[in-house]
C-alpha positions as CSV (number, residue, x, y, z in Angstrom):
1,M,30.9,-6.5,-3.9
2,D,32.3,-8.3,-7.0
3,Y,30.9,-6.2,-9.8
4,V,31.0,-7.1,-13.5
5,F,32.0,-4.2,-15.8
6,S,33.6,-1.0,-14.7
7,E,31.4,1.8,-13.3
8,R,31.5,3.5,-16.6
9,E,30.3,0.4,-18.5
10,R,27.6,-0.3,-15.8
11,N,26.3,3.3,-16.3
12,R,26.4,2.8,-20.1
13,W,24.4,-0.4,-19.9
14,L,21.9,1.1,-17.5
15,R,21.2,3.9,-20.0
16,I,20.8,1.3,-22.8
17,W,18.3,-0.8,-20.7
18,W,16.4,2.4,-19.7
19,A,16.2,3.3,-23.3
20,E,15.0,-0.2,-24.3
21,A,12.3,0.1,-21.7
22,K,11.4,3.6,-23.0
23,Y,12.0,5.0,-19.5
24,T,12.8,8.6,-18.9
25,P,12.8,9.6,-15.2
26,T,10.2,12.3,-14.4
27,E,11.6,15.5,-12.8
28,G,10.3,18.8,-11.7
29,Y,8.9,20.5,-8.7
30,F,5.6,19.0,-7.3
31,P,4.5,20.5,-4.0
32,I,1.8,18.4,-2.1
33,N,-0.5,20.1,0.3
34,D,-2.4,18.5,3.3
35,L,-6.1,18.8,3.9
36,D,-5.7,22.1,5.6
37,G,-3.7,23.6,2.6
38,E,-0.4,23.4,4.4
39,L,2.7,22.1,2.5
40,R,3.2,18.4,3.5
41,T,6.1,17.5,1.2
42,V,7.7,18.3,-2.1
43,S,8.2,15.7,-4.8
44,R,10.8,16.2,-7.5
45,G,9.9,13.2,-9.5
46,Q,11.6,9.9,-10.2
47,A,15.0,11.4,-11.0
48,E,15.4,12.7,-7.4
49,I,14.8,9.2,-5.9
50,H,17.3,7.5,-8.3
51,E,19.9,9.9,-6.8
52,C,19.2,9.1,-3.2
53,P,22.1,7.3,-1.6
54,N,20.2,6.0,1.4
55,R,20.2,2.2,1.9
56,L,16.5,2.1,3.0
57,I,14.1,3.9,0.7
58,M,10.3,4.0,0.6
59,V,8.3,5.4,-2.3
60,T,4.5,6.0,-2.1
61,G,2.9,6.5,-5.5
62,G,-0.3,7.9,-6.9
63,V,-2.3,6.2,-9.6
64,R,-0.3,6.1,-12.8
65,A,2.7,7.8,-11.3
66,G,5.1,5.1,-12.5
67,K,6.2,3.7,-9.3
68,S,6.5,0.1,-10.6
69,Q,8.7,1.0,-13.6
70,W,10.7,3.3,-11.4
71,L,11.5,0.5,-9.0
72,A,12.5,-1.9,-11.8
73,M,14.7,0.6,-13.4
74,E,16.3,1.3,-9.9
75,M,16.8,-2.5,-9.2
76,L,18.6,-2.9,-12.6
77,K,21.4,-1.0,-10.9
78,E,21.8,-4.0,-8.6
79,V,22.1,-6.8,-11.2
80,F,25.8,-6.1,-12.0
81,V,26.9,-8.1,-8.9
82,R,28.6,-11.4,-9.8
83,D,26.6,-14.4,-8.4
84,G,24.3,-11.9,-6.6
85,L,20.7,-12.4,-5.5
86,I,17.9,-9.9,-5.7
87,W,14.4,-10.6,-4.2
88,L,11.2,-8.9,-5.3
89,V,8.8,-9.4,-2.3
90,A,5.0,-8.8,-2.8
91,P,1.9,-9.8,-1.0
92,D,1.5,-12.5,-3.6
93,Y,3.3,-13.6,-6.7
94,E,0.7,-11.9,-9.0
95,Q,1.6,-8.5,-7.7
96,A,5.3,-8.9,-8.4
97,K,4.8,-9.5,-12.1
98,A,5.0,-6.0,-13.4
99,E,8.3,-5.1,-11.7
100,F,9.8,-8.5,-12.7
101,D,8.8,-8.0,-16.3
102,Y,10.2,-4.5,-16.5
103,M,13.6,-5.8,-15.3
104,F,13.4,-9.0,-17.4
105,A,12.6,-7.5,-20.9
106,P,15.7,-5.3,-21.5
107,L,18.1,-8.0,-20.3
108,K,16.5,-10.6,-22.6
109,V,16.6,-8.3,-25.6
110,H,20.3,-8.0,-25.2
111,D,20.9,-11.8,-24.6
112,M,22.2,-11.3,-21.1
113,L,20.2,-14.2,-19.5
114,L,21.8,-17.6,-18.7
115,R,18.4,-19.1,-17.7
116,Q,14.9,-18.1,-16.9
117,S,11.6,-19.4,-15.4
118,V,8.6,-17.3,-16.1
119,P,5.4,-19.3,-15.2
120,E,2.0,-17.8,-15.4
121,R,1.5,-18.6,-11.7
122,G,4.0,-18.9,-8.9
123,S,7.5,-17.5,-8.4
124,R,9.4,-16.2,-11.4
125,Q,13.1,-15.9,-11.7
126,F,16.0,-15.3,-14.1
127,T,19.7,-15.5,-13.9
128,T,22.1,-13.3,-15.8
129,T,25.1,-14.6,-17.7
130,W,27.4,-13.5,-14.8
131,G,25.3,-15.3,-12.2
132,C,23.1,-12.7,-10.7
133,R,19.6,-14.2,-9.8
134,V,16.4,-12.1,-9.6
135,Q,13.5,-13.9,-7.9
136,T,10.0,-13.0,-6.9
137,K,8.8,-14.0,-3.5
138,S,5.4,-13.8,-1.7
139,S,5.1,-12.6,1.9
140,Q,2.1,-14.9,2.4
141,D,4.6,-17.5,3.5
142,L,7.1,-15.6,5.7
143,T,9.2,-18.7,6.1
144,T,10.3,-18.4,2.5
145,L,12.1,-15.2,3.4
146,A,14.1,-16.9,6.2
147,S,16.8,-18.4,3.9
148,F,19.7,-16.9,1.9
149,A,21.0,-13.3,2.1
150,P,20.2,-11.2,-0.9
151,H,22.4,-8.2,-1.7
152,A,19.3,-6.2,-2.7
153,L,15.6,-6.5,-1.8
154,A,12.5,-4.8,-3.0
155,G,9.1,-4.7,-1.2
156,L,6.2,-4.3,-3.6
157,E,2.9,-3.0,-2.4
158,M,4.5,-2.9,0.9
159,G,1.6,-1.2,2.6
160,Q,-0.5,-4.3,2.0
161,Q,2.0,-6.4,3.8
162,P,2.3,-7.0,7.5
163,H,4.9,-5.4,9.6
164,D,6.4,-8.8,10.0
165,A,7.3,-8.8,6.3
166,F,9.2,-5.5,6.7
167,D,11.1,-7.1,9.7
168,K,12.0,-10.1,7.5
169,L,13.3,-7.8,4.8
170,Q,15.6,-6.1,7.3
171,E,16.8,-9.4,8.7
172,R,17.7,-10.7,5.3
173,A,19.4,-7.4,4.4
174,L,21.7,-7.6,7.5
175,E,24.4,-9.9,6.3
176,H,25.4,-7.9,3.2
177,G,24.1,-4.5,4.3
178,A,21.7,-4.9,1.4
179,R,19.6,-2.1,0.0
180,V,15.8,-2.3,0.9
181,I,13.6,-0.4,-1.5
182,M,9.8,-0.4,-0.8
183,T,7.0,0.9,-3.0
184,G,3.2,1.0,-2.5
185,T,0.1,3.0,-2.4
186,L,-1.4,4.4,0.8
187,E,-4.9,3.6,0.1
188,D,-6.0,0.7,2.4
189,A,-2.4,0.5,3.6
190,Q,-1.7,-0.9,7.1
191,P,-1.1,1.8,9.7
192,W,2.6,0.9,10.2
193,Y,3.3,1.9,6.5
194,A,1.9,5.4,6.7
195,D,3.6,5.8,10.2
196,L,6.9,4.8,8.6
197,W,6.5,7.1,5.7
198,D,6.0,10.0,8.1
199,K,9.0,9.0,10.3
200,W,11.3,8.7,7.3
201,Q,10.5,12.2,6.1
202,A,12.8,13.5,8.8
203,T,16.0,12.2,10.5
204,N,15.5,8.7,11.9
205,E,17.6,6.1,13.5
206,E,17.3,3.5,10.7
207,G,18.6,6.1,8.1
208,G,15.5,5.6,5.9
209,K,14.2,8.1,3.5
210,S,10.6,8.4,2.1
211,F,9.4,10.0,-1.1
212,S,6.0,10.5,-2.7
213,L,5.3,10.4,-6.4
214,P,2.0,12.1,-6.9
215,S,0.0,11.2,-10.0
216,W,0.6,14.6,-11.6
217,S,4.4,14.2,-11.5
218,N,3.9,11.9,-14.5
219,T,3.6,14.6,-17.0
220,V,3.4,12.2,-19.9
221,K,0.0,10.9,-18.6
222,F,-1.0,14.2,-17.1
223,P,0.7,17.1,-19.1
224,G,-1.1,19.7,-17.1
225,G,0.4,18.6,-13.9
226,R,-1.6,19.4,-10.7
227,D,-4.1,21.3,-12.8
228,D,-4.5,18.6,-15.5
229,P,-8.2,18.2,-16.2
230,K,-8.0,14.4,-15.5
231,I,-6.5,15.1,-12.0
232,K,-9.2,17.8,-11.3
233,A,-12.0,15.5,-12.4
234,L,-10.7,12.8,-10.1
235,E,-10.3,15.2,-7.3
236,A,-13.9,16.3,-7.7
237,G,-15.1,12.8,-7.7
238,I,-13.6,11.4,-4.4
239,T,-13.2,12.6,-0.8
240,P,-10.3,14.9,0.0
241,E,-8.8,12.2,2.2
242,L,-8.9,9.5,-0.5
243,F,-7.4,12.0,-3.0
244,L,-4.4,12.6,-0.7
245,Q,-3.8,8.8,-0.5
246,R,-4.7,7.7,-3.9
247,V,-3.4,10.7,-6.1
248,A,-1.1,12.8,-4.0
249,A,0.6,9.7,-2.4
250,V,0.8,11.2,1.1
251,P,-0.9,9.9,4.3
252,Y,-3.4,12.4,5.5
253,K,-3.5,13.5,9.1
254,P,-6.8,12.4,10.7
255,S,-9.3,15.2,11.4
256,G,-9.5,16.5,14.9
257,L,-5.8,15.9,16.0
258,V,-5.1,17.7,19.2
259,F,-1.6,18.6,18.1
260,K,-2.1,19.2,14.4
261,L,0.8,21.7,14.6
262,F,3.3,18.9,15.1
263,D,5.6,18.6,12.0
264,R,8.5,16.3,12.0
265,K,10.5,18.6,9.8
266,L,10.0,21.4,12.3
267,H,10.0,19.6,15.7
268,V,12.4,16.7,15.1
269,P,15.8,18.3,14.2
270,E,18.4,16.6,12.0
271,G,21.2,15.1,14.0
272,G,18.9,14.4,17.0
273,L,18.9,15.6,20.6
274,V,21.3,14.0,23.1
275,Y,22.0,14.8,26.8
276,D,23.9,18.0,27.1
277,P,25.8,18.1,30.4
278,E,25.8,21.9,30.3
279,L,22.0,22.1,30.5
280,P,19.7,21.2,33.4
281,I,17.6,18.0,33.1
282,E,14.3,16.9,34.8
283,I,11.8,14.1,34.2
284,A,8.0,14.5,33.5
285,I,5.7,11.6,34.4
286,D,2.2,10.6,33.6
287,P,1.7,7.3,35.5
288,A,-1.6,6.3,33.9
289,Q,-3.3,3.0,34.5
290,H,-2.7,1.5,31.1
291,T,0.4,3.5,30.0
292,Y,3.3,4.8,32.1
293,A,5.2,7.6,30.4
294,V,8.4,9.3,31.6
295,L,10.0,12.0,29.5
296,A,13.6,13.4,29.9
297,I,13.5,17.1,29.3
298,Q,16.3,19.7,29.1
299,W,16.0,23.4,28.3
300,K,18.1,26.4,27.4
301,P,17.6,30.1,26.7
302,I,17.8,31.2,23.1
303,P,20.6,33.8,23.0
304,G,19.5,37.4,22.7
305,M,15.7,36.5,22.8
306,F,13.3,37.6,25.5
307,T,9.6,37.3,26.2
308,T,7.1,38.4,28.8
309,N,5.7,35.8,31.2
310,N,2.2,35.8,32.6
311,R,3.2,38.0,35.5
312,G,4.4,40.6,33.1
313,Q,8.1,40.0,33.7
314,K,10.8,40.0,31.1
315,V,12.4,36.5,30.8
316,P,14.7,34.7,28.4
317,L,13.0,32.9,25.5
318,T,13.5,29.2,26.2
319,E,13.9,26.2,24.0
320,V,12.5,23.0,25.5
321,R,14.2,19.7,24.4
322,V,12.6,16.3,24.9
323,I,15.7,14.1,24.7
324,D,14.4,10.7,25.7
325,E,11.5,8.7,27.1
326,V,10.5,5.5,28.8
327,Y,7.0,4.5,27.6
328,E,5.5,1.3,28.8
329,H,2.0,-0.3,28.7
330,D,0.2,-2.2,31.5
331,T,3.0,-1.8,34.1
332,T,3.8,-0.1,37.4
333,A,6.3,2.4,38.8
334,Y,8.4,-0.5,40.2
335,D,8.9,-1.9,36.6
336,V,9.5,1.4,35.0
337,I,12.0,2.9,37.5
338,P,14.8,0.4,36.6
339,L,14.4,1.3,32.9
340,V,14.7,5.0,33.7
341,Q,17.6,4.4,36.1
342,N,19.4,2.5,33.2
343,K,19.4,5.7,31.0
344,P,22.8,7.4,30.9
345,W,21.4,10.8,31.8
346,F,19.5,9.6,34.8
347,K,22.3,10.1,37.3
348,H,22.0,13.9,36.7
349,V,18.2,14.0,37.5
350,T,17.2,15.2,41.0
351,S,13.8,16.5,40.3
352,G,10.8,16.5,38.0
353,V,7.0,16.8,37.6
354,I,4.2,14.3,37.9
355,D,0.5,14.5,37.5
356,Q,-1.3,15.7,40.7
357,A,-2.9,12.3,41.1
358,G,0.6,10.9,41.7
359,K,0.4,12.3,45.3
360,Q,-2.7,10.2,46.1
361,R,-2.5,7.1,48.2
362,H,-4.7,4.1,47.6
363,A,-3.8,1.6,50.3
364,N,-0.3,1.7,49.0
365,K,2.4,4.3,48.6
366,S,1.8,7.3,46.4
367,Q,3.8,7.5,43.1
368,V,5.7,10.5,44.5
369,Q,6.7,8.6,47.6
370,I,7.8,5.5,45.4
371,W,10.0,7.6,43.2
372,R,11.5,9.4,46.2
373,E,12.3,6.2,48.0
374,E,13.5,4.2,45.0
375,T,15.5,7.0,43.2
376,G,15.8,10.0,45.5
377,V,14.1,12.2,42.8
378,I,11.8,14.8,44.2
379,L,8.6,15.2,42.1
380,R,6.6,18.4,42.0
381,S,2.9,18.3,41.2
382,K,0.1,20.8,40.8
383,Y,-3.4,20.7,39.2
384,V,-3.2,21.2,35.4
385,S,-6.5,21.1,33.5
386,I,-6.6,19.3,30.3
387,P,-7.1,22.5,28.2
388,E,-4.2,24.1,30.0
389,G,-1.9,21.2,29.4
390,I,-2.8,21.1,25.7
391,E,-2.5,24.8,25.1
392,V,0.8,25.3,26.9
393,V,2.4,22.6,24.6
394,R,0.6,24.0,21.5
395,H,1.9,27.5,22.3
396,R,5.5,26.1,22.3
397,M,4.9,24.1,19.1
398,R,4.2,27.3,17.1
399,V,7.1,28.9,15.2
400,H,8.1,31.9,17.3
401,P,8.1,35.0,15.1
402,D,11.4,36.3,16.4
403,A,13.2,33.0,17.0
404,K,12.1,31.6,13.7
405,Q,11.7,28.2,15.2
406,P,9.4,26.3,17.5
407,L,10.1,26.4,21.2
408,I,9.9,22.7,21.8
409,L,11.9,20.0,20.0
410,F,11.9,16.2,20.2
411,D,14.7,13.6,19.6
412,Y,14.1,11.4,16.5
413,R,14.7,8.3,18.7
414,L,11.4,8.8,20.6
415,R,9.1,6.0,19.4
416,T,6.7,6.6,16.5
417,D,5.1,3.2,16.1
418,R,1.9,1.5,17.6
419,D,1.4,-1.8,19.2
420,H,-0.8,-4.5,17.8
421,G,-3.8,-3.0,19.5
422,G,-3.3,0.4,17.8
423,R,-1.9,2.1,20.9
424,A,0.9,4.6,20.7
425,N,4.3,3.3,21.7
426,G,5.8,6.7,22.3
427,T,5.2,10.4,22.5
428,I,5.8,11.2,18.8
429,A,3.3,8.4,17.9
430,E,0.8,10.1,20.2
431,M,1.0,13.2,18.0
432,G,-0.8,11.4,15.2
433,L,-3.4,9.6,17.4
434,Y,-4.5,12.0,20.2
435,R,-7.8,13.3,18.8
436,W,-10.9,15.2,19.7
437,P,-14.2,13.3,19.4
438,D,-15.9,13.3,15.9
439,W,-18.6,16.0,16.0
440,R,-22.1,15.1,14.7
441,E,-25.0,17.3,14.1
442,G,-26.9,18.0,17.3
443,M,-23.8,17.4,19.5
444,A,-22.3,20.1,21.7
445,T,-18.8,21.2,20.7
446,P,-16.4,18.7,22.6
447,T,-14.3,20.3,25.3
448,R,-12.1,17.3,26.0
449,P,-10.2,15.1,23.7
450,I,-10.5,11.3,23.7
451,D,-8.6,10.1,26.8
452,A,-6.2,7.7,24.9
453,N,-2.8,7.9,23.3
454,N,-2.0,11.0,25.3
455,D,0.1,10.1,28.3
456,G,3.4,11.4,27.0
457,C,1.7,14.6,25.8
458,K,0.1,15.0,29.2
459,A,3.4,14.6,31.0
460,L,4.8,17.2,28.7
461,G,2.0,19.5,29.5
462,Y,2.5,19.1,33.2
463,W,6.2,20.0,32.9
464,C,5.6,23.1,30.6
465,F,2.8,24.4,32.8
466,D,5.0,23.9,35.9
467,R,7.9,25.8,34.2
468,F,6.1,28.5,32.2
469,G,2.6,28.8,33.7
470,S,-0.6,28.7,31.9
471,A,-0.9,29.8,28.3
472,I,-4.6,30.5,28.8
473,E,-6.6,32.3,31.5
474,R,-7.4,29.9,34.4
475,P,-11.0,29.3,35.3
476,P,-12.0,29.3,38.9
477,V,-11.0,26.1,40.7
478,S,-13.9,24.0,41.9
479,K,-13.7,22.6,45.4
480,K,-15.5,19.5,44.2
481,R,-12.8,18.7,41.6
482,V,-12.2,14.9,41.5
483,I,-8.6,13.7,41.2
484,R,-8.1,10.5,39.4
485,G,-6.1,7.8,41.1
486,Y,-3.8,5.0,39.9
487,L,-3.6,1.4,40.6
């Protein structure tokens, strides 16, 4: 890019503008715990985020945490581009005023503006003396985002905007490889926003990074930090879930998750998981009526580590790796099989596991027969109860005390999003949606989770059970057991 001033001069002007705005980035160590007391993430204040080199950044903020001023001071780094263009995109023009004003004021004081338009209503903009234009936009009219190519974009109160607005920001950023920085609160945010925050906490294919600014990181407003009386009073007056969103600035995990143990930082390794030709590979399938899930799984012994199986035999401790998936809604095996066959690892697959109902015939061929005839892959199947499937996966999600790691890992490219109906679009997405029924007084303790958003998880349970056996004592098998079928 064509910058005005040398890097040294740019840094000097940035310090001057920050001083004019009376802005000093917060810094420190601010751990944030989830509802169950487990560490969710650690914030180190505004200074840490200013230093982040990632092109895509998301910042969720608690009340009075200073996210608006942080964003404006960060975007001032971008105004040094000659004839550049910066967009501040909010749900409406009113919600873009604060960030615009924070940027506008120090430049005006130092007589660095060529022209300006600051109406009380509608879009605001200013142009620096070297031709860099800063303009507010509203996502209410997405067509206004479909022209020009900014060199930097900011999404304000992004959680209140539709996913289409995020898509538009990425499209507009494409030409110049522009930075996209998003801020917002989590209270009443759309589901995609919280999902993206969670995804960007770990390695991801977009290269995004998410941060939280809890209210107590602003030690000017809350000198006592997490134990500040004003923070404690607010915590006592609202629900724990709302406190996490509004004050701690992290999305809370819904109560009753089946796989509450799942943690991206533990189970989704940096660098990802790719097909390793030195390791065996199989597929695991749950061909449910509304969602057809196929997982690609590899496994390897952990060197020098052994365990005892359920037959009392000493066996190598094994790391399971879910390297890929095909996850489709409202479809059939004949539509899914070509997608699986197009995967580069598929030519090495000769066997796998499928739900026991995959052997059933209903006027047509069984799922097992279809896969054998279309692909040559031989699928094994045996009865696995829902509790057995869940527990064998849970068992491997726990950090093994000797290996110091979980025994099951997932590639970061597995999908984490939902469709417009709220259904999971991948196995990692299921981890935040597969739930037990809400318990109410007078109800029996539920023994089965809600049968939704669980097809990838069930396929994984079938495979782990087939490979390692049950992690719980098996109850007697009823001869009257009903096996579900598939259309």
